[in-house]
N, C-alpha and C positions, 0 to 999 in steps of 0.2 A: 457547438453542444457535444459534449461527449457521449459516447454510446457504450451502455454497460450490457453485457452479455451473461446469461447465467446457462450452466449446463443443463439444467432440468426446467422444465416448462412452469412459468408462473402464471397466474391469472390474475391480474390486477386491475382497477380501472380508477380513474381519478377521484371517485366518490368512496374508495377505501382510505383515504386518509383526509384529516381534518386540515392538514395546512402541509407545507414545504417540509418544515422539520419533522413531522410524523412521517413522510415519504421517506427524507433521507436517514431517518433512525432504521426504518425497514431496509433499505438496501444495505447500511454498514451491518446491521444483524445477518444478513444475508451473507456477504461477503465473508464476514469472520467465519461462518460455518463452512465454507468453502476450501477446499486443500488447495495447496500449492500446485501448479502443474510441475511435470517433471523437469521442464527447462528452466522454471524459477529455482526448485530445488538443486540443480546441477551449477547454475550461477552463484546460490547462496553457499555450498559447498566449495566452489572454487575461492570465493572471496575469504572463507573460514581457514581454509589451506593458505592462503597468501598471508592472513593475519597471524596465524601461528608461525610460519616461517620467517617472518619479519614483524617480530614483536615490537619493535620501536620505530618501524615506518607508517608514522601516522602524524595527524596533527590533531589538536583537541579541539570541540567545538568553538571553545573560546579564541582560541587562535585563528580558525576560519573566519569567525565573524569579525575578530580584527582587521582582517585583510579587506572586509567587504567595505565598499564606500558608498554610501547614498547621494541620490542626486539631489 
């Protein structure tokens, strides 16, 4: 099972949601409101810099899919 942590204290119990989908929607909404950590922002900045310096050094999603093999 995956552990999800929040920076703020949230008080919920299993009776707050009708089903698992309601709970998942709540979690998604909470995560969308949270900001990226400085470490995540740094990684994104590094990747953006690499992409700008090497604009042709990539493969498309279709190229990636064509290299994958199903069992």
